[in-house]
TITIVEX-734035 format. One record per atom (N, C-alpha, C): atom name; residue number from 1; z, x, y. Coordinates in pm, whole numbers. Last residue first. Layout:
<atoms>
  atom  seq       w       u       v
    CA  NUM       Z       X       Y
...
</atoms>
This chain:
<atoms>
  atom  seq       w       u       v
     N  230   11728   12021    7866
    CA  230   11839   12079    7941
     C  230   11972   12033    7882
     N  229   11567   11856    7716
    CA  229   11584   11995    7673
     C  229   11704   12061    7740
     N  228   11583   11623    7865
    CA  228   11635   11623    7729
     C  228   11660   11766    7679
     N  227   11454   11708    8096
    CA  227   11595   11667    8104
     C  227   11659   11671    7965
     N  226   11199   11752    7997
    CA  226   11273   11866    8053
     C  226   11423   11833    8060
     N  225   11125   11497    7926
    CA  225   11140   11597    7821
     C  225   11218   11717    7870
     N  224   11118   11379    8182
    CA  224   11211   11329    8079
     C  224   11233   11431    7970
     N  223   10911   11527    8301
    CA  223   11047   11536    8355
     C  223   11148   11490    8252
     N  222   10696   11441    8142
    CA  222   10732   11583    8149
     C  222   10876   11599    8194
     N  221   10694   11168    8199
    CA  221   10715   11213    8061
     C  221   10760   11358    8058
     N  220   10633   11175    8469
    CA  220   10762   11124    8428
     C  220   10795   11168    8286
     N  219   10370   11262    8459
    CA  219   10470   11351    8518
     C  219   10610   11306    8476
     N  218   10250   11041    8349
    CA  218   10250   11165    8271
     C  218   10354   11261    8325
     N  217   10291   10851    8553
    CA  217   10346   10829    8420
     C  217   10354   10958    8340
     N  216   10400   10985    8871
    CA  216   10294   10942    8780
     C  216   10352   10933    8639
     N  215   10718   10865    8996
    CA  215   10619   10969    8968
     C  215   10505   10908    8889
     N  214   10891   10692    9234
    CA  214   10812   10675    9112
     C  214   10710   10786    9100
     N  213   11019   10729    9478
    CA  213   11079   10790    9359
     C  213   11003   10764    9230
     N  212   10959   10842    9798
    CA  212   10909   10750    9695
     C  212   10948   10805    9558
     N  211   11231   10910   10009
    CA  211   11137   10967    9911
     C  211   11091   10858    9814
     N  210   11221   10726   10320
    CA  210   11289   10772   10198
     C  210   11187   10825   10099
     N  209   11027   10865   10599
    CA  209   11066   10760   10505
     C  209   11154   10814   10393
     N  208   11104   10982   10919
    CA  208   11068   11022   10782
     C  208   11115   10914   10686
     N  207   10980   10791   11197
    CA  207   11091   10840   11115
     C  207   11040   10880   10977
     N  206   10801   10849   11486
    CA  206   10790   10812   11345
     C  206   10906   10874   11266
     N  205   10802   10941   11740
    CA  205   10884   10822   11714
     C  205   10881   10779   11567
     N  204   10623   11148   11750
    CA  204   10765   11181   11767
     C  204   10856   11064   11733
     N  203   10372   11027   11748
    CA  203   10423   11090   11625
     C  203   10573   11116   11632
     N  202   10320   10718   11899
    CA  202   10359   10857   11919
     C  202   10421   10913   11791
     N  201   10068   10496   11750
    CA  201   10182   10534   11831
     C  201   10205   10684   11840
     N  200    9874   10433   11570
    CA  200    9835   10436   11711
     C  200    9945   10492   11801
     N  199   10010   10438   11329
    CA  199    9891   10522   11346
     C  199    9853   10538   11493
     N  198   10215   10250   11372
    CA  198   10246   10388   11337
     C  198   10130   10481   11368
     N  197   10065   10015   11416
    CA  197   10151   10070   11522
     C  197   10183   10216   11497
     N  196    9953    9986   11162
    CA  196    9865   10007   11278
     C  196    9944   10067   11393
     N  195   10191    9936   11024
    CA  195   10113   10056   10992
     C  195   10019   10088   11107
     N  194   10260    9688   11127
    CA  194   10346    9802   11157
     C  194   10272    9933   11129
     N  193   10058    9538   11012
    CA  193   10071    9543   11158
     C  193   10153    9663   11200
     N  192   10115    9561   10744
    CA  192    9998    9633   10794
     C  192    9998    9637   10947
     N  191   10470    9620   10711
    CA  191   10354    9532   10713
     C  191   10235    9613   10762
     N  190   10622    9890   10519
    CA  190   10589    9820   10643
     C  190   10481    9716   10621
     N  189   10850    9872   10243
    CA  189   10718    9903   10296
     C  189   10694    9829   10427
     N  188   11083    9773   10147
    CA  188   11092    9894   10230
     C  188   10958    9933   10291
     N  187   11017    9569    9981
    CA  187   11079    9532   10109
     C  187   11093    9652   10203
     N  186   10923    9698    9749
    CA  186   10828    9635    9841
     C  186   10888    9603    9978
     N  185   11028   10008    9651
    CA  185   11081    9876    9685
     C  185   10986    9811    9785
     N  184   10874   10244    9665
    CA  184   10879   10166    9541
     C  184   10929   10024    9565
     N  183   10649   10322    9927
    CA  183   10787   10303    9883
     C  183   10790   10212    9760
     N  182   10401   10366   10034
    CA  182   10414   10377    9888
     C  182   10560   10374    9843
     N  181   10419   10348   10314
    CA  181   10347   10243   10240
     C  181   10373   10247   10091
     N  180   10543   10584   10390
    CA  180   10616   10458   10407
     C  180   10552   10349   10320
     N  179   10333   10753   10333
    CA  179   10457   10767   10256
     C  179   10548   10647   10274
     N  178   10149   10668   10529
    CA  178   10120   10648   10386
     C  178   10246   10657   10301
     N  177   10269   10754   10766
    CA  177   10246   10611   10745
     C  177   10225   10582   10596
     N  176   10263   11034   10719
    CA  176   10390   10964   10738
     C  176   10375   10814   10711
     N  175    9984   11086   10701
    CA  175   10074   11116   10589
     C  175   10203   11035   10601
     N  174    9893   11006   10954
    CA  174    9837   10945   10834
     C  174    9928   10966   10714
     N  173   10040   11181   11115
    CA  173   10063   11037   11125
     C  173   10009   10964   11003
     N  172    9926   11423   11033
    CA  172   10069   11400   11009
     C  172   10102   11251   11018
     N  171    9663   11395   11122
    CA  171    9691   11412   10979
     C  171    9836   11380   10948
     N  170    9705   11380   11401
    CA  170    9641   11269   11328
     C  170    9675   11277   11180
     N  169    9812   11637   11447
    CA  169    9894   11518   11473
     C  169    9838   11396   11400
     N  168    9594   11796   11381
    CA  168    9719   11813   11307
     C  168    9809   11691   11324
     N  167    9416   11719   11575
    CA  167    9386   11685   11436
     C  167    9511   11699   11349
     N  166    9549   11829   11797
    CA  166    9522   11685   11792
     C  166    9494   11640   11648
     N  165    9551   12103   11742
    CA  165    9678   12029   11744
     C  165    9656   11879   11735
     N  164    9272   12183   11519
    CA  164    9348   12190   11643
     C  164    9473   12103   11636
     N  163    9159   12166   11264
    CA  163    9106   12265   11359
     C  163    9191   12282   11484
     N  162    9185   12125   10922
    CA  162    9249   12095   11050
     C  162    9217   12206   11149
     N  161    9072   12176   10664
    CA  161    8986   12145   10777
     C  161    9052   12110   10908
     N  160    9314   12064   10430
    CA  160    9182   12123   10454
     C  160    9126   12080   10589
     N  159    9663   12127   10495
    CA  159    9553   12040   10457
     C  159    9420   12100   10502
     N  158    9930   12219   10536
    CA  158    9830   12300   10464
     C  158    9714   12214   10411
     N  157   10143   12119   10674
    CA  157   10093   12040   10561
     C  157    9988   12114   10479
     N  156   10426   12318   10761
    CA  156   10283   12290   10778
     C  156   10232   12217   10654
     N  155   10748   12150   10735
    CA  155   10656   12262   10714
     C  155   10512   12220   10745
     N  154   10983   11997   10725
    CA  154   10914   12020   10853
     C  154   10822   12142   10845
     N  153   11084   11922   10489
    CA  153   11123   12056   10533
     C  153   11059   12093   10667
     N  152   10958   11673   10465
    CA  152   11104   11680   10463
     C  152   11154   11813   10520
     N  151   10691   11747   10449
    CA  151   10738   11669   10565
     C  151   10889   11683   10580
     N  150   10699   11876   10202
    CA  150   10661   11952   10321
     C  150   10704   11880   10449
     N  149   10771   11664   10035
    CA  149   10858   11782   10043
     C  149   10827   11863   10168
     N  148   10552   11497   10059
    CA  148   10682   11453   10110
     C  148   10776   11572   10129
     N  147   10353   11644    9929
    CA  147   10344   11620   10073
     C  147   10480   11583   10131
     N  146   10454   11627    9668
    CA  146   10433   11759    9728
     C  146   10427   11746    9881
     N  145   10443   11355    9632
    CA  145   10574   11419    9636
     C  145   10565   11560    9694
     N  144   10163   11306    9635
    CA  144   10252   11243    9734
     C  144   10389   11310    9744
     N  143   10071   11474    9407
    CA  143   10043   11509    9545
     C  143   10133   11438    9648
     N  142   10226   11610    9150
    CA  142   10203   11476    9202
     C  142   10193   11489    9354
     N  141   10100   11857    8948
    CA  141   10167   11831    9075
     C  141   10128   11692    9123
     N  140   10140   11992    8626
    CA  140   10085   11886    8709
     C  140   10168   11866    8836
     N  139   10217   12164    8437
    CA  139   10199   12220    8570
     C  139   10146   12118    8669
     N  138   10231   12017    8209
    CA  138   10353   12087    8248
     C  138   10341   12148    8387
     N  137    9972   11923    8175
    CA  137   10077   11831    8219
     C  137   10202   11904    8269
     N  136    9703   12106    8311
    CA  136    9806   12095    8207
     C  136    9922   12012    8259
     N  135    9456   11907    8485
    CA  135    9543   12023    8468
     C  135    9643   11998    8357
     N  134    9311   11677    8520
    CA  134    9244   11789    8455
     C  134    9331   11910    8435
     N  133    9430   11487    8666
    CA  133    9440   11471    8520
     C  133    9377   11589    8447
     N  132    9610   11505    8939
    CA  132    9498   11578    8881
     C  132    9510   11574    8729
     N  131    9690   11239    9140
    CA  131    9730   11309    9017
     C  131    9606   11375    8960
     N  130    9546   11172    9363
    CA  130    9690   11197    9377
     C  130    9748   11266    9255
     N  129    9236   11344    9403
    CA  129    9315   11239    9341
     C  129    9463   11274    9356
     N  128    9149   11472    9732
    CA  128    9167   11485    9587
     C  128    9239   11361    9535
     N  127    9190   11501   10000
    CA  127    9057   11529    9948
     C  127    9058   11543    9797
     N  126    9430   11437   10122
    CA  126    9426   11554   10034
     C  126    9288   11592    9987
     N  125    9362   11208   10273
    CA  125    9428   11323   10335
     C  125    9410   11449   10252
     N  124    9264   11038   10077
    CA  124    9178   11077   10189
     C  124    9231   11204   10255
     N  123    9493   11006    9926
    CA  123    9378   11073    9865
     C  123    9277   11117    9972
     N  122    9647   10870   10112
    CA  122    9693   11001   10066
     C  122    9579   11077    9997
     N  121    9502   10634   10124
    CA  121    9501   10722   10241
     C  121    9551   10861   10203
     N  120    9566   10524    9870
    CA  120    9428   10559    9904
     C  120    9423   10657   10021
     N  119    9837   10476    9890
    CA  119    9789   10569    9788
     C  119    9647   10616    9820
     N  118    9836   10285   10100
    CA  118    9904   10414   10114
     C  118    9855   10517   10015
     N  117    9695   10072    9979
    CA  117    9643   10137   10100
     C  117    9704   10276   10116
     N  116    9876   10001    9780
    CA  116    9742   10051    9744
     C  116    9679   10126    9860
     N  115   10090    9909    9944
    CA  115   10107   10022    9852
     C  115    9972   10084    9818
     N  114    9969    9690   10068
    CA  114   10018    9801   10150
     C  114   10035    9925   10065
     N  113    9927    9518    9856
    CA  113    9810    9579    9921
     C  113    9852    9699   10005
     N  112   10194    9450    9821
    CA  112   10124    9520    9712
     C  112    9995    9584    9763
     N  111   10266    9302   10035
    CA  111   10315    9441   10033
     C  111   10252    9520    9918
     N  110   10186    9049    9982
    CA  110   10094    9130   10062
     C  110   10139    9276   10066
     N  109   10334    9051    9646
    CA  109   10305    8992    9777
     C  109   10202    9076    9850
     N  108   10549    9006    9379
    CA  108   10415    9049    9416
     C  108   10376    8976    9545
     N  107   10900    9094    9401
    CA  107   10790    9001    9387
     C  107   10658    9062    9431
     N  106   11056    9373    9222
    CA  106   11037    9282    9335
     C  106   10917    9193    9312
     N  105   11113    9505    8994
    CA  105   11118    9583    9118
     C  105   11103    9495    9241
     N  104   11065    9344    8781
    CA  104   11206    9359    8821
     C  104   11220    9437    8952
     N  103   10799    9362    8716
    CA  103   10839    9257    8810
     C  103   10985    9268    8855
     N  102   10593    9611    8687
    CA  102   10734    9588    8653
     C  102   10794    9489    8753
     N  101   10332    9586    8785
    CA  101   10355    9627    8645
     C  101   10495    9590    8600
     N  100   10372    9509    9041
    CA  100   10273    9434    8964
     C  100   10288    9465    8815
     N   99   10546    9693    9144
    CA   99   10601    9560    9112
     C   99   10502    9474    9035
     N   98   10386    9920    9200
    CA   98   10472    9919    9081
     C   98   10526    9781    9045
     N   97   10042    9860    9282
    CA   97   10182    9863    9324
     C   97   10273    9849    9202
     N   96    9770   10058    9188
    CA   96    9845    9935    9163
     C   96    9991    9953    9205
     N   95    9637   10293    9201
    CA   95    9654   10222    9328
     C   95    9740   10095    9312
     N   94    9638   10388    8949
    CA   94    9646   10487    9056
     C   94    9669   10424    9191
     N   93    9424   10142    8817
    CA   93    9528   10242    8792
     C   93    9522   10351    8899
     N   92    9354    9856    9007
    CA   92    9301    9980    8948
     C   92    9413   10081    8935
     N   91    9415    9505    8936
    CA   91    9399    9621    9024
     C   91    9345    9739    8947
     N   90    9675    9315    8785
    CA   90    9538    9323    8836
     C   90    9530    9439    8934
     N   89    9867    9203    8504
    CA   89    9843    9297    8614
     C   89    9698    9286    8659
     N   88    9975    8862    8437
    CA   88    9921    8992    8403
     C   88    9893    9076    8526
     N   87    9957    8611    8659
    CA   87    9963    8630    8514
     C   87    9897    8763    8480
     N   86   10151    8556    8940
    CA   86   10038    8629    8884
     C   86   10059    8647    8734
     N   85   10247    8406    9247
    CA   85   10259    8414    9101
     C   85   10134    8480    9047
     N   84   10359    8570    9545
    CA   84   10259    8493    9472
     C   84   10283    8509    9322
     N   83   10563    8558    9831
    CA   83   10551    8596    9690
     C   83   10446    8509    9624
     N   82   10550    8447   10080
    CA   82   10548    8594   10072
     C   82   10526    8641    9929
     N   81   10422    8185   10277
    CA   81   10458    8233   10144
     C   81   10452    8386   10142
     N   80   10322    8140   10524
    CA   80   10467    8138   10511
     C   80   10513    8188   10375
     N   79   10047    8144   10480
    CA   79   10109    8252   10557
     C   79   10259    8257   10539
     N   78    9952    8073   10142
    CA   78    9986    8029   10277
     C   78   10060    8142   10348
     N   77    9704    8271    9971
    CA   77    9834    8207    9979
     C   77    9859    8166   10123
     N   76    9462    8386    9737
    CA   76    9493    8322    9864
     C   76    9636    8267    9859
     N   75    9363    8699    9595
    CA   75    9433    8570    9584
     C   75    9461    8518    9725
     N   74    9101    8904    9451
    CA   74    9184    8855    9562
     C   74    9251    8721    9528
     N   73    8928    9022    9283
    CA   73    9066    9008    9234
     C   73    9157    8945    9339
     N   72    8688    9028    9428
    CA   72    8692    8963    9297
     C   72    8832    8940    9243
     N   71    8608    9127    9668
    CA   71    8725    9040    9668
     C   71    8741    8967    9535
     N   70    8450    9373    9789
    CA   70    8488    9336    9651
     C   70    8619    9257    9647
     N   69    8551    9561   10088
    CA   69    8460    9484   10004
     C   69    8525    9450    9870
     N   68    8600    9638   10424
    CA   68    8667    9612   10296
     C   68    8577    9521   10213
     N   67    8441    9883   10606
    CA   67    8437    9741   10571
     C   67    8503    9724   10434
     N   66    8470   10129   10868
    CA   66    8494   10081   10732
     C   66    8490    9928   10719
     N   65    8225   10310   11034
    CA   65    8323   10202   11052
     C   65    8345   10136   10916
     N   64    8033   10505   11038
    CA   64    8150   10527   10955
     C   64    8264   10429   10989
     N   63    7806   10415   11155
    CA   63    7903   10484   11242
     C   63    8033   10516   11170
     N   62    7676   10280   10955
    CA   62    7612   10401   11009
     C   62    7704   10481   11101
     N   61    7962   10185   10746
    CA   61    7835   10160   10813
     C   61    7780   10289   10873
     N   60    8109   10199   10428
    CA   60    8099   10261   10559
     C   60    7962   10234   10621
     N   59    8345   10023   10221
    CA   59    8208   10058   10255
     C   59    8201   10106   10400
     N   58    8578   10046    9980
    CA   58    8565   10060   10125
     C   58    8423   10108   10155
     N   57    8601   10057    9710
    CA   57    8585    9924    9771
     C   57    8588    9927    9923
     N   56    8653   10316    9641
    CA   56    8526   10259    9595
     C   56    8497   10125    9665
     N   55    8918   10361    9733
    CA   55    8803   10417    9806
     C   55    8669   10355    9767
     N   54    9094   10042    9719
    CA   54    9068   10178    9668
     C   54    8943   10230    9737
     N   53    9252    9747    9661
    CA   53    9219    9841    9767
     C   53    9210    9981    9706
     N   52    9286    9505    9519
    CA   52    9206    9615    9462
     C   52    9159    9710    9573
     N   51    9430    9298    9642
    CA   51    9472    9345    9509
     C   51    9380    9449    9444
     N   50    9420    9121    9871
    CA   50    9301    9180    9809
     C   50    9324    9224    9665
     N   49    9518    8818    9993
    CA   49    9570    8940    9929
     C   49    9457    8998    9845
     N   48    9504    8633   10281
    CA   48    9422    8684   10171
     C   48    9483    8815   10121
     N   47    9639    8339   10418
    CA   47    9658    8483   10392
     C   47    9577    8524   10269
     N   46    9446    8124   10612
    CA   46    9512    8144   10482
     C   46    9522    8293   10456
     N   45    9350    8187   10862
    CA   45    9432    8066   10846
     C   45    9510    8071   10716
     N   44    9385    8542   10933
    CA   44    9314    8426   10878
     C   44    9408    8306   10869
     N   43    9557    8744   11017
    CA   43    9461    8688   11112
     C   43    9390    8563   11064
     N   42    9723    8850   10817
    CA   42    9782    8774   10928
     C   42    9682    8699   11015
     N   41    9581    8972   10610
    CA   41    9720    8930   10586
     C   41    9774    8836   10694
     N   40    9333    9033   10720
    CA   40    9340    8954   10597
     C   40    9479    8895   10576
     N   39    9419    9190   10939
    CA   39    9348    9064   10962
     C   39    9355    8975   10838
     N   38    9528    9407   10805
    CA   38    9614    9328   10893
     C   38    9550    9191   10920
     N   37    9298    9508   10687
    CA   37    9402    9447   10602
     C   37    9498    9362   10685
     N   36    9171    9600   10922
    CA   36    9107    9502   10835
     C   36    9208    9431   10746
     N   35    9352    9789   11015
    CA   35    9327    9669   11097
     C   35    9260    9559   11014
     N   34    9329    9972   10804
    CA   34    9459    9910   10834
     C   34    9441    9783   10916
     N   33    9064   10048   10834
    CA   33    9105    9977   10711
     C   33    9238    9906   10735
     N   32    9083   10179   11085
    CA   32    8996   10063   11067
     C   32    9033    9981   10944
     N   31    9253   10392   11030
    CA   31    9296   10289   11124
     C   31    9213   10162   11107
     N   30    9088   10536   10851
    CA   30    9224   10495   10812
     C   30    9273   10380   10900
     N   29    8865   10588   11014
    CA   29    8850   10505   10894
     C   29    8986   10450   10850
     N   28    8985   10754   11208
    CA   28    8918   10629   11249
     C   28    8903   10534   11130
     N   27    9064   10968   11044
    CA   27    9165   10889   11116
     C   27    9107   10753   11157
     N   26    8814   11061   10965
    CA   26    8910   11015   10864
     C   26    9016   10926   10928
     N   25    8714   11138   11215
    CA   25    8650   11028   11142
     C   25    8743   10972   11035
     N   24    8893   11347   11284
    CA   24    8877   11232   11372
     C   24    8814   11111   11301
     N   23    8857   11527   11056
    CA   23    8981   11450   11073
     C   23    8967   11334   11172
     N   22    8526   11499   10906
    CA   22    8628   11562   10988
     C   22    8748   11470   11009
     N   21    8407   11487   10580
    CA   21    8436   11408   10700
     C   21    8548   11478   10776
     N   20    8395   11712   10416
    CA   20    8274   11632   10438
     C   20    8289   11547   10563
     N   19    8569   12003   10545
    CA   19    8566   11871   10482
     C   19    8431   11805   10506
     N   18    8605   12344   10471
    CA   18    8543   12243   10556
     C   18    8535   12112   10479
     N   17    8703   12503   10281
    CA   17    8773   12509   10408
     C   17    8717   12407   10507
     N   16    8749   12452    9928
    CA   16    8670   12436   10049
     C   16    8758   12445   10174
     N   15    8909   12449    9710
    CA   15    8886   12578    9771
     C   15    8807   12569    9902
     N   14    8914   12193    9607
    CA   14    9032   12237    9681
     C   14    9010   12370    9753
     N   13    8624   11991    9647
    CA   13    8688   12107    9584
     C   13    8801   12159    9671
     N   12    8684   11639    9716
    CA   12    8615   11766    9733
     C   12    8691   11879    9665
     N   11    8652   11316    9784
    CA   11    8697   11403    9676
     C   11    8618   11532    9680
     N   10    8536   11170    9997
    CA   10    8673   11223   10010
     C   10    8719   11314    9898
     N    9    8287   11050    9980
    CA    9    8312   11144   10090
     C    9    8446   11216   10082
     N    8    8275   10864    9785
    CA    8    8183   10978    9771
     C    8    8205   11083    9880
     N    7    8456   10665    9862
    CA    7    8495   10760    9757
     C    7    8401   10880    9747
     N    6    8346   10488   10049
    CA    6    8431   10598   10095
     C    6    8452   10705    9989
     N    5    8000   10400    9986
    CA    5    8145   10381    9976
     C    5    8221   10508   10011
     N    4    7727   10399   10222
    CA    4    7784   10374   10090
     C    4    7934   10358   10094
     N    3    7614   10421   10469
    CA    3    7683   10540   10417
     C    3    7753   10515   10283
     N    2    7493   10163   10511
    CA    2    7413   10287   10514
     C    2    7481   10408   10451
     N    1    7573    9898   10284
    CA    1    7611    9979   10400
     C    1    7541   10115   10396
</atoms>
C-alpha cells in the first residue's frame, strides 16, 4: 500500500500541537476499519475472526482508505457460533482481549476483535501508546482510564490538533465507541455493526459506557502495593 501501515502515522510527541493525520482522516480510517471488521464478522459466508488487530496490521492506500492485513492468526467459524476453542493465547500484547488470557471472564469470540479495535482506536486518538512504558511506574497513567474520567466529568478531552466543533464531535464519538469496545465483559461490548452505528450516528444519543476496570499489568501492581501500604 502506498502509505504503508497505520502505526507510522499515529505515535507522535505529546508536545506537538499538529498531528500527522488530521481528525477527518483519523475518523475516516476508524470508520473504515470498523466496516472492514463488520464484513469479516457478518458479511462473509464464514465468520472470520482476525485476532491480531493493531496499527501495524492496518495498511493505508493513496487516499488513506484502510485495509486490514495479516490473517496469520485468524480463525474461521460458522456465523451461528459465537465461541471458538483456542489453545493458548494469540495476538499482540496491548491489544489482546482479557478473555483470551483469562477464560473465566468469558468465551473467546468475535468480541475479542472488538476489544483489540477499541484499544487501537484509543491509540489513534491519543497519538501514543495506551501505556507509556518509558515513565516511572508510580506515575504511569493508563490512557483509557484518563480519557474515561474526562468523559465521565463531561470535560474537554484535551486531544492534539482539534480545530473546530466538528472535529471535537468526531473525536468524542471515537473515544465513546472505543470505551464501549474495551469493556472487560465480552457481552458488554458492541458488535462491529453497532460500532459503525455509533460512529455514524448522533453524539447526543451515545451513552457513557461503564468504566473498563482492567488496568495495565504494571499499573495493577502499583495499585496493589498502594492498597497494601494503606
